[in-house]
N, C-alpha and C positions, 0 to 999 in steps of 0.2 A: 504494500500500500504506500503510495507516494504521498509525501506531504504537500499540501496546497498552501500557498502563501496568500494571506488575505491582503487585498489591495488597501492601501491607506486611504482614509476618507479624503474627499476632495478639499483642498484648501481654498482659502479666499483668493489666492493668487491665480487660480484657474478661471476666475470670473473677471469680466472687464472691470477696470477701475471705476470707482464711483463717479469720478470727474468726467469720465468718457461719455456717460449717458447725458450729461449736460452740454458737452462740447459738440458731439456729433451732429445735432441738428444744424448748428451754426456753421459747422464745417461743410455741410451739404450746400448751405446758402452761398458760402464763399466759392465753392467749386462751381456752382451754377453761374454765379456772376462772372467768374474767370472764363468758364467754358463758353458762355455766350459771347464774351468779348473776343475770344480766340476764333470761334467758328463764324460768327455773324457780324460782330462789332456793334456795340451799343449805339454808336452814332447813326448807323444805318437803320437800326431797329426803331429808334425814337424819331427819325425823320418824318414819318407820316403824320405826327402830331402837328407839324407846322401847317399842314393843309386844312386842319379842322378849325372851324370858327369857334370863338368863345361862346357864342350863343348855342351852338350845337352841344358843346360840352356841358354848358350850364343846364340845358334841358335834360340831358341824360343823367346828370348828377341829381337833379331835383326829382326825377322819376325814381331813381334808386332810393332816395330819401322817402319818397311816398311809399315804397315797398316796406321800408322800415316802420313807417307810420301804421301801415296795415298790420304788421307783425305786432306792434304795440297794442293796437285795437283788439287783436285776438287775445293777448295776455290780459288786457284791461277788462275785457268782457268775461273771461274765464274766472277770475278771482274777484268776488264781490268786495273783498277787503281793500282792493286797489281803487275802488270807485272815487274816493275823495282825493286821490293823488294821481291824476292823469299825467301831469308834467314829470313827476318822479318815475312813473311807469315808462315814459318815453326815455328818460335818462338811463334807466336800467337796460332797456332794449338796445339802445345805441352803444352803451359800454359793453354789454354782453356780445354784441355783434363784432366790435373791434377786437375784443379779446379772442373771440372765436376765430377771427381771420388771421391774427398775428401769432398766437401762441401755438407751439407744436403739439402734435399727437392728441388733439381734441381736449387738451387741458383747459382751453378757454371755456368749455362747457361748465366747468366747476364754478365759474364766476356767477352763474345764474342762481343756483341755490344759496350761495353765500350772500349775494346782494338781496335776494328775497328775504332772507333771515335778518339781514342788517337793516334794510330799509322798511320792511313791512311786518317783521316778526312772524313770518310764515315758516313753519318748520320744514326741515329738509325732506321729510317723507312726502309732503304735499307738493313741494316745488319740483323735486326730482321726478315724481310721477307725472306731473303736468308737462314737464320738459320732454319726457319720453313719449307722451301722447302727441305733443306737437311735432316731435321728430318723426313719429310714425306717419302722421298726416303729410309732413313735408316730403318724406321719401316716397310715399305713395303717389303724390302729385308729380314729383320730378320724374318718376318712372313712367307715369302716364304720358308725359311729354316725350319720353324716349321711345316707348313702345309703338306709338302710332306712326311717327316718321320712319322708323325702321321697317315696319310692316308694309307700308305703301310702296316701298322700293323692292319688295320681294314677291315671289309667286303667291304669297299669302295675302296680297293686297285686298282681295275681295272679302277676306275675313277681318280686315283691320277694324272696321266699325263694330262688328259683334264682339270681338276680343276686347276692345277698349271699353265697351259698355259693361262687359262682365268684370273687367278690372275695376271699373268705377263702383261696382256693387260691394267691394270688399269693406270699406269703412262703415257703411250703414249696417252690413251684416255683422261685423264685429261688435258694433254698438248694440244691435238688437239681440244678439246671442251672447252678450257679455257674461251673463250669469252662468250659462252652461259652460262657457270657456273657462270661467273662474273655477267652477267645480272640477273641470278636467285637470287643471294645473294645481288645485289645492292639495297640499301635503307632499307634492313632488319636489325633489331636490335637483340641483343642476343650475348652471348659469342661465340657460335659455328659459327655464321654468321661472326662475326668480325675476328675470327681465320681463317676461310676459305678465306675471302677476303684478309687478310694479306699474307696468304700462296700463293694465286694466284698471288698477286703482286710480289712475289719473283721468279716466274717462269722465266727461261732463255728467252732471246729475240729471239733466233733462234732454229730451230730443231737440228742443229749440236751441239749447246751448251747444249741442253737438253740431247742428246744422250751421250755426253761426261760426264756430271754429273751423268747420270744413270749408265754408264759403270764403271766409277771410284767408284761409290758407291758399285757396285757388286764386283769389284776387292778388295776393302778395306775389305768388310765383308767376302769374300772367304778366304783371307789370315788370317784375325783375327780369324774367327770361326774354321777353320781347325787347326790353331796353338793352340788355347785353347783346342780343342778336343784332340789333341795329348798330351798336357800337362796333361789334366785330365786323360788320359789313363795311364799315368805313376804312378798314385796313386791307380788304381783299376785294377782288372783282370776279365776276362770272360764277358766283355760287348762289344757289337757290336758298330761299328762306327755310326750306325743309332741312337743308344741310346746316345752315346757320344755327337753327334751334337745336339740332342734334349735337353740334359741336359744343354749344353753350351748356346743354344738359350734361354732356360727358365731363366737362370741366367741373360743374357743380357736384356731380356724383363722386368725384375724387375727394370731396370735402368730408365724406363719411368714412374714409379710410381710417383705421385705428392708428396708423403711424404715418406721419408726414412731417416735413421740415417746417420751421416757422413760416407762417403766412402761406402755407401750402405751396411754397416755391418748388417748382419741378413737377410735382404731381398734377397740379391744376393745368399747367401747360401740356403735360403729357396726354391728359384726357382730350383736350381740344385738338391737339395735333393728330391724335389717332383718328378722330372723326373727319379731319380735313385732308389727310394724306391721300385718300383715293381721288381727290379732285384738284389738289394743289401741289406744287413743288415743296419739298421739306423746308427749305429756307423761308418761303413765303408763309407757310402754315405756322412755323415756329415764331416768326416775327409777329404775326397777327395774334397768336396765343399769348405771347409775352405782353404785348400792348394791352390786350383785354384784361389780363391779370393786373397790370399796373393801374388800370382804370378802377377795377374792383377794389383793390387795396387803397387807392387814393380816396374813393368814395367812403369806404369804411372809416378811414382816418378822419375825414371831414365830419362824418356822423359821430364818431367818438369824441371829437373836439366839441361839437355841439352838446353832446350828452354830458361831458365833463363840466361845461359852463352852466348847465341847468341846475336848479337848486335841488338839494336832497329833501325828502319828505320830513315833516315835523309831526311825529306821532303824538 
C-alpha cells in the first residue's frame, strides 16, 4: 500500500491580490482609450460632432432627460411615501442613473436602496424588491424591441406579430398568476428561487398600479431608444431604422451584464458594433458606437449634475 500525500490547503497567494479587483476595471478603460487611439484615432472619431448643430444636441439631451422624468414618475407612483417629495424623487432617479452608468459591475444599483433608506426611510427589502420588479419590466420591454426587428428580417417574419403579442402577455400573466408563482417558489432554496421570490414581493398591490408601471416603462424606453437611434443615425449613413433600433437595443442589453468596466466602456460599444457589422465597415461601426456611448454618458452626467443640485427631502 503506497502512501498518499495530502495536498496542502490553498493559500491566499493563489488568489488574485485584493488590489487587483479594484484596479482591473480601470485598466480595461485605459486599454480601451489607448486601443482606440492606436486603431482609429480619437481625432477622427470625434470629428462628426463638428457637423451637429447645438440645437440638435440640445433636443436629444432634453429627450433623454424626459426619459429620466418618466422613470421618476414610475418610482413616484409606485411608492405612496414619495408623494410629498417629487423633487427629491427626481434627485434620487438622476443620481441612481449616473451611478449606474459610471460604476463597474452593476455596483451602481446599490445606490438605489441606500438612497431610498436615507432619503425616505424605506427599508431595503421594499426598495430592492421594487428595483427588481422595475428591472424585470425594463428587460422585458428592451427584449420586445429586439425580438420584432430580428424576426422581420428572417423567414419567420410572418410570425413576428403573433410572437411579439405572446411576448407582451408575459407581464400581465405574471401579475395575474403571482400567487400561484409564489406558492411554486415558496420554501425552495437557490439563487434563482430567492431572486424570483424577491421580485414577486415587489409587484404592485393593484392592477391599476401594475398597468401604470408597465405603461410608464414603455413610454420611458420608447423615448430613450428612439432618441438614441436618431443620434446614432447622425454618425452613419445608409442604415434603416430597423437596424438602428436593433443596434441601440444591443448596446442597452450589455448594461445587464454582471461584469463590465466602469461606464460600460467596451461592452456597450461591442453590442452596437455587433449589430452594425453586417451593414457597415468595422471602423465606421466602431466610431458610431463610441460616439453614441459618449452621448449617453454625457447625458447621464448632465442629469447627475442636475440631481446633485436638487434639494434633499426634509422628512
